[in-house]
MDTraj code that builds the backbone (N, CA, C; nanometers):
import mdtraj as md
import numpy as np

residues = "MET CYS GLY ARG LEU SER GLN TYR ARG GLY ILE HIS ASP PHE VAL ALA VAL LEU SER ILE PRO ASP ALA LEU ILE ASN HIS VAL GLY ASP ALA PRO LEU ALA ARG TYR ASN ALA ALA PRO THR THR SER LEU ALA ILE LEU HIS GLN HIS GLU ARG HIS LEU TYR ALA ASP SER LEU ARG TRP GLY TRP ARG PRO HIS TRP ALA LYS ASP ARG THR ALA PRO ILE ASN ALA ARG VAL GLU LYS VAL ALA HIS GLY PRO PHE PHE ARG ALA ILE TRP ARG HIS ARG LEU ILE VAL PRO VAL ASP ASN TRP PHE GLU TRP VAL GLU GLY PRO ASP LYS SER ARG GLN PRO TRP LEU ILE ARG ARG ALA ASP HIS GLY ALA ILE PHE CYS ALA ALA ILE GLY GLN PHE PRO ILE PRO GLY THR PRO SER LYS GLU ASP ASP GLY PHE VAL ILE ILE THR ALA ASP SER GLU GLY GLY LEU LEU ASP ILE HIS ASP ARG ARG PRO LEU VAL LEU PRO ALA GLU ARG VAL ASN GLU TRP LEU ASP PRO ALA THR PRO ALA GLU ARG ALA GLU GLN MET LEU LEU PHE ASP THR GLU PRO ALA GLY VAL PHE GLN TRP HIS LYS VAL GLY LYS ALA VAL GLY ASN ALA ARG ASN GLN GLY ALA GLN LEU ILE GLU PRO THR ASP".split()
xyz = np.array([
    [2.0088, 3.4916, -0.0373],
    [1.9016, 3.4200, 0.0312],
    [1.8075, 3.5190, 0.0963],
    [1.6801, 3.5116, 0.0657],
    [1.5812, 3.5978, 0.1285],
    [1.5525, 3.5518, 0.2712],
    [1.4945, 3.6393, 0.3461],
    [1.4770, 3.6125, 0.4880],
    [1.3440, 3.5537, 0.5244],
    [1.3175, 3.4318, 0.4826],
    [1.1927, 3.3658, 0.5226],
    [1.2133, 3.2148, 0.5160],
    [1.1664, 3.1417, 0.6177],
    [1.1824, 2.9964, 0.6207],
    [1.0713, 2.9327, 0.7022],
    [1.0687, 2.7990, 0.7011],
    [0.9686, 2.7222, 0.7763],
    [1.0375, 2.6258, 0.8719],
    [0.9816, 2.6155, 0.9903],
    [1.0209, 2.5171, 1.0922],
    [0.8921, 2.4605, 1.1489],
    [0.8375, 2.3581, 1.0846],
    [0.7067, 2.3133, 1.1332],
    [0.7074, 2.1762, 1.1981],
    [0.8035, 2.0907, 1.1687],
    [0.8056, 1.9619, 1.2388],
    [0.8614, 1.9802, 1.3789],
    [0.8512, 1.8770, 1.4632],
    [0.9005, 1.8851, 1.5999],
    [1.0514, 1.8722, 1.6063],
    [1.1120, 1.9244, 1.7117],
    [1.2576, 1.9210, 1.7233],
    [1.3086, 1.7772, 1.7270],
    [1.2337, 1.6850, 1.7840],
    [1.2777, 1.5451, 1.7881],
    [1.2803, 1.4841, 1.6484],
    [1.1944, 1.5308, 1.5589],
    [1.1960, 1.4822, 1.4207],
    [1.3245, 1.5256, 1.3502],
    [1.3711, 1.6445, 1.3811],
    [1.4984, 1.6904, 1.3242],
    [1.6156, 1.6093, 1.3807],
    [1.6165, 1.5932, 1.5117],
    [1.7312, 1.5300, 1.5783],
    [1.7392, 1.3812, 1.5485],
    [1.6262, 1.3182, 1.5187],
    [1.6232, 1.1731, 1.5002],
    [1.7135, 1.1252, 1.3873],
    [1.7415, 1.2090, 1.2887],
    [1.8223, 1.1665, 1.1746],
    [1.9706, 1.1985, 1.1944],
    [2.0063, 1.2546, 1.3081],
    [2.1454, 1.2886, 1.3353],
    [2.2146, 1.1757, 1.4107],
    [2.3408, 1.1578, 1.3833],
    [2.4190, 1.0537, 1.4504],
    [2.4852, 1.1134, 1.5746],
    [2.4021, 1.1553, 1.6672],
    [2.4504, 1.2138, 1.7922],
    [2.3956, 1.1281, 1.9061],
    [2.4820, 1.0536, 1.9757],
    [2.4335, 0.9509, 2.0681],
    [2.3714, 1.0031, 2.1970],
    [2.4179, 1.1179, 2.2487],
    [2.3692, 1.1631, 2.3785],
    [2.2268, 1.2163, 2.3687],
    [2.1552, 1.2070, 2.4806],
    [2.0176, 1.2543, 2.4845],
    [2.0121, 1.4049, 2.4630],
    [1.9066, 1.4496, 2.3976],
    [1.8865, 1.5911, 2.3712],
    [1.8431, 1.6632, 2.4982],
    [1.9057, 1.7764, 2.5252],
    [1.8600, 1.8658, 2.6319],
    [1.7715, 1.9701, 2.5639],
    [1.6420, 1.9531, 2.5811],
    [1.5424, 2.0203, 2.4983],
    [1.4764, 2.1348, 2.5730],
    [1.4989, 2.2568, 2.5257],
    [1.4370, 2.3749, 2.5845],
    [1.3322, 2.4380, 2.4929],
    [1.2941, 2.3671, 2.3848],
    [1.1941, 2.4230, 2.2929],
    [1.0628, 2.3447, 2.2949],
    [1.0570, 2.2366, 2.3709],
    [0.9330, 2.1612, 2.3827],
    [0.9235, 2.0477, 2.2821],
    [0.8266, 1.9598, 2.3049],
    [0.8105, 1.8402, 2.2231],
    [0.7077, 1.8563, 2.1112],
    [0.6271, 1.9595, 2.1157],
    [0.5214, 1.9779, 2.0165],
    [0.5815, 2.0222, 1.8831],
    [0.5095, 2.0011, 1.7722],
    [0.5558, 2.0563, 1.6442],
    [0.5821, 2.2062, 1.6565],
    [0.6875, 2.2522, 1.5921],
    [0.7241, 2.3937, 1.6025],
    [0.6230, 2.4834, 1.5317],
    [0.5629, 2.4336, 1.4213],
    [0.4493, 2.4997, 1.3557],
    [0.4788, 2.6431, 1.3133],
    [0.6022, 2.6699, 1.2708],
    [0.6359, 2.8009, 1.2150],
    [0.6473, 2.7835, 1.0638],
    [0.5443, 2.8197, 0.9929],
    [0.5419, 2.8010, 0.8480],
    [0.5976, 2.9213, 0.7727],
    [0.6127, 3.0330, 0.8425],
    [0.6488, 3.1572, 0.7749],
    [0.7306, 3.2430, 0.8702],
    [0.8499, 3.1949, 0.9043],
    [0.9341, 3.2638, 1.0015],
    [1.0173, 3.3712, 0.9343],
    [1.0165, 3.4897, 0.9925],
    [1.0872, 3.6055, 0.9378],
    [1.2012, 3.6448, 1.0313],
    [1.2956, 3.7260, 0.9838],
    [1.4014, 3.7779, 1.0707],
    [1.3455, 3.8432, 1.1960],
    [1.4219, 3.8357, 1.3017],
    [1.3922, 3.8773, 1.4394],
    [1.3060, 3.7754, 1.5131],
    [1.2544, 3.6741, 1.4403],
    [1.1792, 3.5667, 1.5051],
    [1.2743, 3.4798, 1.5861],
    [1.2296, 3.4308, 1.7004],
    [1.3058, 3.3332, 1.7771],
    [1.2787, 3.1953, 1.7187],
    [1.3833, 3.1304, 1.6725],
    [1.3717, 2.9996, 1.6087],
    [1.4440, 2.8940, 1.6902],
    [1.4082, 2.7691, 1.6668],
    [1.4772, 2.6579, 1.7326],
    [1.6140, 2.6389, 1.6688],
    [1.7162, 2.6292, 1.7517],
    [1.8519, 2.6046, 1.7028],
    [1.9126, 2.4900, 1.7838],
    [2.0133, 2.4257, 1.7253],
    [2.0868, 2.3189, 1.7919],
    [2.2300, 2.3636, 1.8143],
    [2.2816, 2.3379, 1.9339],
    [2.4226, 2.3652, 1.9618],
    [2.4732, 2.2612, 2.0604],
    [2.6023, 2.2601, 2.0815],
    [2.6635, 2.1565, 2.1636],
    [2.7472, 2.2217, 2.2741],
    [2.7406, 2.1630, 2.3921],
    [2.8205, 2.2102, 2.5059],
    [2.8565, 2.0904, 2.5921],
    [2.9866, 2.0743, 2.6141],
    [3.0367, 1.9639, 2.6968],
    [2.9769, 1.8303, 2.6544],
    [2.9835, 1.8085, 2.5219],
    [2.9415, 1.6834, 2.4573],
    [2.7916, 1.6586, 2.4629],
    [2.7132, 1.7557, 2.5053],
    [2.5675, 1.7412, 2.5078],
    [2.5063, 1.8277, 2.3981],
    [2.4006, 1.7754, 2.3367],
    [2.3273, 1.8482, 2.2330],
    [2.2124, 1.9248, 2.2978],
    [2.2032, 2.0546, 2.2673],
    [2.0994, 2.1405, 2.3227],
    [2.0088, 2.1914, 2.2107],
    [1.8815, 2.1994, 2.2398],
    [1.7850, 2.2684, 2.1539],
    [1.7348, 2.3903, 2.2303],
    [1.7584, 2.5080, 2.1746],
    [1.7186, 2.6323, 2.2387],
    [1.6527, 2.7234, 2.1356],
    [1.5909, 2.8291, 2.1838],
    [1.5342, 2.9317, 2.0965],
    [1.6299, 3.0496, 2.0910],
    [1.6493, 3.1028, 1.9707],
    [1.7433, 3.2125, 1.9525],
    [1.6917, 3.3026, 1.8408],
    [1.7115, 3.4324, 1.8573],
    [1.6631, 3.5300, 1.7596],
    [1.7426, 3.5212, 1.6294],
    [1.6709, 3.5279, 1.5167],
    [1.7328, 3.5280, 1.3845],
    [1.7786, 3.6693, 1.3536],
    [1.9091, 3.6897, 1.3563],
    [1.9709, 3.8202, 1.3372],
    [2.0654, 3.8499, 1.4516],
    [2.1841, 3.9047, 1.4188],
    [2.2822, 3.9361, 1.5227],
    [2.3568, 4.0629, 1.4854],
    [2.3684, 4.1505, 1.5811],
    [2.4447, 4.2734, 1.5628],
    [2.5348, 4.2925, 1.6832],
    [2.6684, 4.3012, 1.6637],
    [2.7567, 4.3237, 1.7780],
    [2.7294, 4.4588, 1.8419],
    [2.7560, 4.4694, 1.9695],
    [2.7223, 4.5914, 2.0432],
    [2.7986, 4.7133, 1.9913],
    [2.9135, 4.6890, 1.9255],
    [2.9941, 4.8014, 1.8792],
    [2.9554, 4.8505, 1.7392],
    [2.8665, 4.7771, 1.6711],
    [2.8328, 4.8130, 1.5335],
    [2.7544, 4.9444, 1.5303],
    [2.7906, 5.0335, 1.4375],
    [2.7208, 5.1606, 1.4237],
    [2.5854, 5.1432, 1.3563],
    [2.5785, 5.0514, 1.2601],
    [2.4525, 5.0252, 1.1914],
    [2.3611, 4.9472, 1.2843],
    [2.2415, 4.9965, 1.3070],
    [2.1496, 4.9308, 1.4004],
    [2.0832, 4.8085, 1.3405],
    [2.0982, 4.7888, 1.2078],
    [2.0375, 4.6731, 1.1432],
    [2.1162, 4.5467, 1.1783],
    [2.0465, 4.4421, 1.2191],
    [2.1112, 4.3165, 1.2543],
    [2.1165, 4.2253, 1.1322],
    [2.2357, 4.1906, 1.0820],
    [2.2430, 4.0969, 0.9694],
    [2.1771, 3.9636, 1.0043],
    [2.1166, 3.9013, 0.9029],
    [2.0554, 3.7700, 0.9247],
    [2.1360, 3.6602, 0.8563],
    [2.2255, 3.6987, 0.7652],
    [2.3089, 3.6037, 0.6929],
    [2.4541, 3.6481, 0.6980],
    [2.5449, 3.5528, 0.6774],
    [2.6880, 3.5822, 0.6684],
    [2.7429, 3.5123, 0.5454],
    [2.8168, 3.5852, 0.4637],
    [2.8728, 3.5293, 0.3403],
    [2.9904, 3.4386, 0.3739],
    [2.9899, 3.3178, 0.3200],
    [3.0976, 3.2232, 0.3477],
    [3.2314, 3.2778, 0.3009],
    [3.2303, 3.3653, 0.2003],
    [3.3543, 3.4208, 0.1477],
    [3.4274, 3.5066, 0.2514],
    [3.3548, 3.5584, 0.3513],
    [3.4142, 3.6512, 0.4475],
    [3.4000, 3.6078, 0.5928],
    [3.3108, 3.5155, 0.6214],
    [3.2727, 3.4923, 0.7608],
    [3.3881, 3.4441, 0.8468],
    [3.4783, 3.3631, 0.7930],
    [3.5850, 3.3060, 0.8743],
    [3.6989, 3.4035, 0.9008],
    [3.7102, 3.5077, 0.8200],
    [3.8280, 3.5941, 0.8302],
    [3.7946, 3.7425, 0.8442],
    [3.6725, 3.7805, 0.8211],
    [3.6359, 3.9208, 0.8336],
    [3.6200, 3.9622, 0.9785],
    [3.6362, 4.0904, 1.0094],
    [3.6293, 4.1364, 1.1484],
    [3.4892, 4.1365, 1.2084],
    [3.3860, 4.1517, 1.1234],
    [3.2515, 4.1691, 1.1785],
    [3.2074, 4.0467, 1.2585],
    [3.2326, 3.9262, 1.2061],
    [3.1850, 3.8045, 1.2722],
    [3.2937, 3.7332, 1.3533],
    [3.4064, 3.7996, 1.3758],
    [3.5181, 3.7352, 1.4438],
    [3.4783, 3.6827, 1.5821],
    [3.3977, 3.7586, 1.6544],
    [3.3640, 3.7203, 1.7914],
    [3.2770, 3.5951, 1.7988],
    [3.2028, 3.5641, 1.6908],
    [3.1121, 3.4495, 1.6976],
    [3.1490, 3.3385, 1.6004],
    [3.2584, 3.3520, 1.5272],
    [3.2936, 3.2525, 1.4266],
    [3.3077, 3.1131, 1.4867],
    [3.3588, 3.1024, 1.6081],
    [3.3763, 2.9720, 1.6715],
    [3.2497, 2.9243, 1.7439],
    [3.1475, 3.0067, 1.7463],
    [3.0230, 2.9697, 1.8149],
    [2.9261, 2.9135, 1.7113],
    [2.9467, 2.7867, 1.6774],
    [2.8731, 2.7250, 1.5667],
    [2.7423, 2.6634, 1.6154],
    [2.6413, 2.6713, 1.5302],
    [2.5115, 2.6132, 1.5608],
    [2.4474, 2.5674, 1.4308],
    [2.3365, 2.4983, 1.4448],
    [2.2573, 2.4504, 1.3312],
    [2.1160, 2.5057, 1.3440],
    [2.0647, 2.5562, 1.2321],
    [1.9233, 2.5949, 1.2255],
    [1.8527, 2.4863, 1.1445],
    [1.7766, 2.3984, 1.2098],
    [1.7048, 2.2941, 1.1357],
    [1.5768, 2.3507, 1.0767],
    [1.5568, 2.3334, 0.9466],
    [1.4382, 2.3894, 0.8813],
    [1.3764, 2.2850, 0.7893],
    [1.2522, 2.3089, 0.7544],
    [1.1820, 2.2242, 0.6579],
    [1.1966, 2.2769, 0.5161],
    [1.2034, 2.4088, 0.5024],
    [1.2195, 2.4701, 0.3708],
    [1.2539, 2.6166, 0.3905],
    [1.2939, 2.6817, 0.2829],
    [1.3046, 2.8272, 0.2840],
    [1.2363, 2.8823, 0.1597],
    [1.2165, 3.0145, 0.1565],
    [1.1451, 3.0805, 0.0467],
    [1.2359, 3.1820, -0.0218],
    [1.2170, 3.1974, -0.1511],
    [1.2808, 3.3027, -0.2292],
    [1.1753, 3.3671, -0.3194],
    [1.2012, 3.4909, -0.3635],
    [1.1107, 3.5637, -0.4512],
    [1.1795, 3.5929, -0.5843],
    [1.1094, 3.5664, -0.6936],
    [1.1622, 3.5884, -0.8284],
    [1.0749, 3.6930, -0.8973],
    [1.1395, 3.7939, -0.9533],
    [1.0651, 3.8990, -1.0238],
    [1.0266, 3.8523, -1.1625],
    [0.8990, 3.8625, -1.1959],
    [0.8493, 3.8202, -1.3257],
    [0.8561, 3.9302, -1.4293],
    [0.8185, 3.8993, -1.5535],
    [0.8209, 3.9994, -1.6620],
    [0.7356, 4.1217, -1.6332],
    [0.6297, 4.1032, -1.5557],
    [0.5421, 4.2157, -1.5238],
    [0.5832, 4.2876, -1.3959],
    [0.7047, 4.2554, -1.3452],
    [0.7621, 4.3168, -1.2249],
    [0.6981, 4.2674, -1.0954],
    [0.6009, 4.1758, -1.1044],
    [0.5472, 4.1168, -0.9825],
    [0.6474, 4.0154, -0.9291],
    [0.6428, 3.9903, -0.8000],
    [0.7400, 3.9008, -0.7364],
    [0.6703, 3.7715, -0.6959],
    [0.7156, 3.6616, -0.7526],
    [0.6570, 3.5303, -0.7286],
    [0.7384, 3.4548, -0.6227],
    [0.6747, 3.4142, -0.5124],
    [0.7476, 3.3368, -0.4118],
    [0.7627, 3.1898, -0.4524],
    [0.8783, 3.1340, -0.4226],
    [0.9096, 2.9934, -0.4452],
    [0.9516, 2.9302, -0.3135],
    [0.9123, 2.8056, -0.2955],
    [0.9536, 2.7258, -0.1798],
    [1.0640, 2.6302, -0.2235],
    [1.1722, 2.6213, -0.1467],
    [1.2815, 2.5281, -0.1741],
    [1.2913, 2.4305, -0.0576],
    [1.2941, 2.3016, -0.0883],
    [1.3071, 2.1987, 0.0142],
    [1.3869, 2.0819, -0.0431],
    [1.4225, 1.9894, 0.0417],
    [1.4897, 1.8689, -0.0058],
    [1.3931, 1.7875, -0.0918],
    [1.4442, 1.7245, -0.1956],
    [1.3594, 1.6429, -0.2818],
    [1.2997, 1.5253, -0.2067],
    [1.3700, 1.4766, -0.1029],
    [1.3163, 1.3657, -0.0233],
    [1.2318, 1.4149, 0.0939],
    [1.2079, 1.5452, 0.1008],
    [1.1288, 1.6104, 0.2062],
    [1.1925, 1.5934, 0.3446],
    [1.3202, 1.5627, 0.3487],
    [1.3891, 1.5455, 0.4750],
    [1.4252, 1.6772, 0.5405],
    [1.4846, 1.6664, 0.6589],
    [1.5251, 1.7842, 0.7353],
    [1.6421, 1.8543, 0.6677],
    [1.6432, 1.9854, 0.6777],
    [1.7491, 2.0697, 0.6229],
    [1.8266, 2.1277, 0.7409],
    [1.9586, 2.1103, 0.7388],
    [2.0421, 2.1565, 0.8495],
    [2.1314, 2.2717, 0.8017],
    [2.0869, 2.3937, 0.8291],
    [2.1588, 2.5132, 0.7842],
    [2.2730, 2.5454, 0.8797],
    [2.3922, 2.5615, 0.8238],
    [2.5075, 2.6006, 0.9046],
    [2.4916, 2.7459, 0.9476],
    [2.5193, 2.7724, 1.0738],
    [2.5010, 2.9069, 1.1277],
    [2.6013, 2.9307, 1.2395],
    [2.6184, 3.0564, 1.2734],
    [2.6979, 3.0958, 1.3890],
    [2.6181, 3.1986, 1.4665],
    [2.6536, 3.2174, 1.5928],
    [2.5765, 3.3135, 1.6689],
    [2.6335, 3.3420, 1.8053],
    [2.5637, 3.4261, 1.8755],
    [2.5925, 3.4560, 2.0158],
    [2.4785, 3.3997, 2.0978],
    [2.5119, 3.3084, 2.1866],
    [2.4092, 3.2458, 2.2697],
    [2.4715, 3.2125, 2.4040],
    [2.3900, 3.2051, 2.5103],
    [2.4465, 3.1839, 2.6439],
    [2.4974, 3.0416, 2.6635],
    [2.6078, 3.0293, 2.7351],
    [2.6527, 2.8983, 2.7810],
    [2.5473, 2.8461, 2.8770],
    [2.5106, 2.7173, 2.8679],
    [2.4082, 2.6641, 2.9588],
    [2.4365, 2.7000, 3.1047],
    [2.3341, 2.7514, 3.1701],
    [2.3462, 2.7908, 3.3091],
    [2.3774, 2.9378, 3.3294],
    [2.3974, 3.0122, 3.2180],
    [2.4246, 3.1551, 3.2290],
    [2.3091, 3.2333, 3.1666],
    [2.2914, 3.3591, 3.2082],
    [2.1771, 3.4368, 3.1557],
    [2.1990, 3.4776, 3.0104],
    [2.0901, 3.4984, 2.9394],
    [2.0973, 3.5469, 2.8017],
    [2.1288, 3.6953, 2.8014],
    [2.1710, 3.7450, 2.6833],
    [2.2019, 3.8856, 2.6656],
    [2.1070, 3.9464, 2.5642],
    [2.0932, 4.0769, 2.5703],
    [1.9992, 4.1467, 2.4818],
    [2.0362, 4.1292, 2.3351],
    [2.1672, 4.1194, 2.3054],
    [2.2088, 4.1095, 2.1661],
    [2.2382, 3.9670, 2.1213],
    [2.1898, 3.8661, 2.1929],
    [2.2028, 3.7276, 2.1469],
    [2.1298, 3.7106, 2.0145],
    [2.1833, 3.6270, 1.9276],
    [2.1192, 3.6013, 1.7993],
    [2.2093, 3.5187, 1.7102],
    [2.1614, 3.4876, 1.5905],
    [2.2389, 3.4049, 1.4982],
    [2.2255, 3.4571, 1.3555],
    [2.3200, 3.4135, 1.2722],
    [2.3152, 3.4387, 1.1281],
    [2.3370, 3.3061, 1.0559],
    [2.2682, 3.2888, 0.9440],
    [2.2838, 3.1704, 0.8596],
    [2.3923, 3.1990, 0.7560],
    [2.4806, 3.1023, 0.7342],
    [2.5913, 3.1210, 0.6408],
    [2.5440, 3.0879, 0.4997],
    [2.5770, 3.1752, 0.4040],
    [2.5305, 3.1600, 0.2660],
    [2.6479, 3.1596, 0.1684],
    [2.6192, 3.1092, 0.0479],
    [2.7175, 3.1052, -0.0599],
    [2.6466, 3.1347, -0.1913],
    [2.7246, 3.1504, -0.2974],
    [2.6660, 3.1651, -0.4300],
    [2.5818, 3.0428, -0.4640],
    [2.4712, 3.0637, -0.5303],
    [2.3884, 2.9515, -0.5756],
    [2.4588, 2.8765, -0.6881],
    [2.4116, 2.7550, -0.7127],
    [2.4663, 2.6721, -0.8188],
    [2.3536, 2.5920, -0.8807],
    [2.3799, 2.5354, -0.9989],
    [2.2805, 2.4513, -1.0646],
    [2.1487, 2.5235, -1.0847],
    [2.0402, 2.4497, -1.0719],
    [1.9074, 2.5059, -1.0939],
    [1.8678, 2.6126, -0.9949],
    [1.9319, 2.6152, -0.8779],
    [1.8988, 2.7174, -0.7790],
    [1.9308, 2.8581, -0.8276],
    [2.0192, 2.8683, -0.9265],
    [2.0510, 2.9995, -0.9823],
    [1.9290, 3.0668, -1.0443],
    [1.8327, 2.9869, -1.0894],
    [1.7114, 3.0439, -1.1486],
    [1.6209, 3.1067, -1.0434],
    [1.6428, 3.0698, -0.9176],
    [1.5573, 3.1184, -0.8092],
    [1.6217, 3.2362, -0.7371],
    [1.7500, 3.2238, -0.7034],
    [1.8189, 3.3294, -0.6298],
    [1.9685, 3.3125, -0.6461],
    [2.0430, 3.4224, -0.6345],
    [2.1883, 3.4145, -0.6541],
    [2.2634, 3.3702, -0.5295],
    [2.1936, 3.3602, -0.4152],
    [2.2559, 3.3111, -0.2925],
    [2.1747, 3.1957, -0.2378],
    [2.2392, 3.1099, -0.1607],
    [2.1728, 2.9940, -0.0994],
    [2.2284, 2.9729, 0.0408],
    [2.1468, 2.9198, 0.1334],
    [2.2020, 2.8817, 0.2633],
    [2.2911, 2.7598, 0.2465],
    [2.3969, 2.7506, 0.3250],
    [2.4837, 2.6336, 0.3215],
    [2.4252, 2.5267, 0.4126],
    [2.3900, 2.4139, 0.3513],
    [2.3208, 2.3050, 0.4207],
    [2.4179, 2.1894, 0.4392],
    [2.4323, 2.1437, 0.5616],
    [2.5224, 2.0327, 0.5913],
    [2.4479, 1.9001, 0.5849],
    [2.5116, 1.7949, 0.5322],
    [2.4521, 1.6611, 0.5412],
    [2.4391, 1.6211, 0.6881],
    [2.3426, 1.5363, 0.7170],
    [2.3188, 1.4958, 0.8561],
    [2.4440, 1.4378, 0.9209],
    [2.5245, 1.3643, 0.8426],
    [2.6421, 1.2997, 0.9004],
    [2.7542, 1.3984, 0.9324],
    [2.7418, 1.5250, 0.8912],
    [2.8430, 1.6261, 0.9215],
    [2.8010, 1.7191, 1.0360],
    [2.6788, 1.7096, 1.0792],
    [2.6272, 1.8040, 1.1778],
    [2.7029, 1.7940, 1.3103],
    [2.7285, 1.6729, 1.3575],
    [2.7962, 1.6566, 1.4861],
    [2.9350, 1.7202, 1.4831],
    [3.0073, 1.6997, 1.3742],
    [3.1412, 1.7581, 1.3620],
    [3.1342, 1.9107, 1.3592],
    [3.0376, 1.9648, 1.2886],
    [3.0208, 2.1103, 1.2827],
    [2.9916, 2.1680, 1.4209],
    [2.9061, 2.1001, 1.4973],
    [2.8669, 2.1517, 1.6282],
    [2.9740, 2.1334, 1.7346],
    [3.0580, 2.0351, 1.7204],
    [3.1571, 2.0024, 1.8232],
    [3.2535, 2.1194, 1.8423],
    [3.2575, 2.1797, 1.9622],
    [3.3516, 2.2906, 1.9850],
    [3.4971, 2.2506, 1.9650],
    [3.5272, 2.1207, 1.9723],
    [3.6645, 2.0753, 1.9532],
    [3.7063, 2.0736, 1.8065],
    [3.6118, 2.0837, 1.7150],
    [3.6465, 2.0884, 1.5727],
    [3.7228, 2.2173, 1.5447],
    [3.8434, 2.2081, 1.4894],
    [3.9206, 2.3297, 1.4629],
    [3.8483, 2.4241, 1.3676],
    [3.8708, 2.5532, 1.3853],
    [3.8073, 2.6526, 1.3005],
    [3.8432, 2.6320, 1.1537],
    [3.9663, 2.5871, 1.1281],
    [4.0079, 2.5630, 0.9899],
    [3.9274, 2.4503, 0.9273],
    [3.9016, 2.3446, 1.0045],
    [3.8210, 2.2335, 0.9551],
    [3.6766, 2.2787, 0.9325],
    [3.6227, 2.3604, 1.0204],
    [3.4863, 2.4108, 1.0027],
    [3.4746, 2.4889, 0.8723],
    [3.5752, 2.5695, 0.8413],
    [3.5728, 2.6447, 0.7161],
    [3.5781, 2.5510, 0.5959],
    [3.6593, 2.4464, 0.6041],
    [3.6681, 2.3504, 0.4946],
    [3.5346, 2.2796, 0.4729],
    [3.4623, 2.2512, 0.5801],
    [3.3308, 2.1891, 0.5675],
    [3.2364, 2.2791, 0.4886],
    [3.2408, 2.4077, 0.5170],
    [3.1539, 2.5012, 0.4456],
    [3.1879, 2.5088, 0.2978],
    [3.3164, 2.4987, 0.2674],
    [3.3604, 2.5133, 0.1290],
    [3.3420, 2.3871, 0.0460],
    [3.3490, 2.2688, 0.1109],
    [3.3551, 2.1457, 0.0328],
    [3.2558, 2.0364, 0.0737],
    [3.1887, 2.0484, 0.1888],
    [3.1082, 1.9375, 0.2398],
    [2.9595, 1.9678, 0.2498],
    [2.9116, 2.0709, 0.1838],
    [2.7691, 2.1046, 0.1942],
    [2.6890, 2.0362, 0.0832],
    [2.5578, 2.0359, 0.0984],
    [2.4698, 1.9673, 0.0053],
    [2.4651, 2.0402, -0.1304],
    [2.4717, 1.9665, -0.2418],
    [2.4639, 2.0289, -0.3741],
    [2.3205, 2.0639, -0.4117],
    [2.3068, 2.1421, -0.5179],
    [2.1746, 2.1867, -0.5622],
    [2.0839, 2.0698, -0.5988],
    [2.1422, 1.9607, -0.6481],
    [2.0608, 1.8468, -0.6900],
    [1.9831, 1.7797, -0.5798],
    [2.0160, 1.8094, -0.4549],
    [1.9438, 1.7520, -0.3407],
    [1.8068, 1.8174, -0.3242],
    [1.7889, 1.9374, -0.3820],
    [1.6701, 2.0169, -0.3551],
    [1.5732, 2.0200, -0.4736],
    [1.4500, 2.0529, -0.4418],
    [1.3471, 2.0791, -0.5424],
    [1.2746, 2.2062, -0.5007],
    [1.1991, 2.2655, -0.5933],
    [1.1313, 2.3909, -0.5617],
    [1.0016, 2.4025, -0.6400],
    [0.9086, 2.4764, -0.5834],
    [0.7807, 2.5017, -0.6503],
    [0.7265, 2.6375, -0.6083],
    [0.6377, 2.6914, -0.6940],
    [0.5728, 2.8176, -0.6626],
    [0.4728, 2.7988, -0.5486],
    [0.4611, 2.9037, -0.4671],
    [0.3590, 2.9053, -0.3627],
    [0.2814, 3.0364, -0.3738],
    [0.1706, 3.0438, -0.3003],
    [0.0871, 3.1623, -0.3048],
    [0.1535, 3.2840, -0.2440],
    [0.1098, 3.4013, -0.2869],
    [0.1728, 3.5256, -0.2437],
    [0.1393, 3.5633, -0.1000],
    [0.0533, 3.4864, -0.0352],
    [0.0212, 3.5151, 0.1050],
    [0.1429, 3.5003, 0.1950],
    [0.2426, 3.4214, 0.1499],
    [0.3629, 3.4031, 0.2313],
    [0.4416, 3.5329, 0.2441],
    [0.4133, 3.6291, 0.1585],
    [0.4822, 3.7574, 0.1661],
    [0.4516, 3.8363, 0.2910],
    [0.3422, 3.8060, 0.3564],
    [0.3051, 3.8734, 0.4810],
    [0.3438, 3.7819, 0.5972],
    [0.4407, 3.8237, 0.6784],
    [0.4930, 3.7386, 0.7859],
    [0.3883, 3.7074, 0.8922],
    [0.2783, 3.7831, 0.8937],
    [0.1726, 3.7522, 0.9900],
    [0.0933, 3.6283, 0.9499],
    [0.1008, 3.5915, 0.8226],
    [0.0286, 3.4732, 0.7762],
    [0.1034, 3.3464, 0.8153],
    [0.0293, 3.2502, 0.8665],
    [0.0871, 3.1216, 0.9077],
    [-0.0061, 3.0102, 0.8614],
    [0.0445, 2.8863, 0.8656],
    [-0.0400, 2.7720, 0.8328],
    [0.0154, 2.6900, 0.7184],
    [-0.0249, 2.5630, 0.7159],
    [0.0259, 2.4686, 0.6169],
    [-0.0101, 2.5064, 0.4745],
    [-0.1145, 2.5869, 0.4559],
    [-0.1537, 2.6255, 0.3201],
    [-0.0443, 2.7085, 0.2529],
    [0.0430, 2.7705, 0.3284],
    [0.1468, 2.8558, 0.2707],
    [0.2533, 2.7771, 0.1953],
    [0.2677, 2.6486, 0.2245],
    [0.3733, 2.5703, 0.1601],
    [0.3204, 2.4842, 0.0464],
    [0.1883, 2.4932, 0.0190],
    [0.1298, 2.4123, -0.0867],
    [0.1646, 2.4702, -0.2255],
    [0.1890, 2.3826, -0.3253],
    [0.2202, 2.4333, -0.4592],
    [0.1015, 2.5078, -0.5195],
    [0.1318, 2.6058, -0.6024],
    [0.0295, 2.6780, -0.6747],
    [0.0730, 2.6885, -0.8209],
    [-0.0229, 2.7005, -0.9090],
    [0.0096, 2.7140, -1.0521],
    [0.0747, 2.8489, -1.0788],
])
top = md.Topology()
chain = top.add_chain()
for i, resn in enumerate(residues, 1):
    res = top.add_residue(resn, chain, resSeq=i)
    for name in ("N", "CA", "C"):
        top.add_atom(name, md.element.get_by_symbol(name[0]), res)
traj = md.Trajectory(xyz[None], top)
């Protein structure tokens, strides 16, 4: 999965389709998020749960533990290793959701140029990416190394033509269980392996190469191009 996505609808539009009864504690505002071309290190809206309350907060995309020698902060975690590998052990139980409208991938053409593609749900609905991270418990200060990673798996179906990895997207009816701290870690792993959205839920189209520059923003970036 390449490191670029869109979060342009408002946080309430994302939350409205979730079966979570308690009121949202919203720290990202009510206006549309309007991030059409979000890159790693960007602070994005995320959803997490604490003491049965749903929170919307901003968190940096990318996480590096303080002990890591490599200064590069990973932005993704492979589902094959995330639950049992040592690197993400400290945050494996700190589950969150990154709600997005779409993500982008680049495909190399015969002439070696790289064509960007947009992937979204065929029904244009909200996409709920499973993620883990380091974030402050409500009421406590943030830390310099707070951040999150999106969990990925091998692509399947038609998505293989676009990229060999894909973000793991949870159905709306599974989001509450994923976020609930009481959900056992073993059950969370099973959800990633067996309960995520299949490739047939998504559609994709080419977009203009302007999306390659993270400074470019605006709705024109997600429009189809020949």
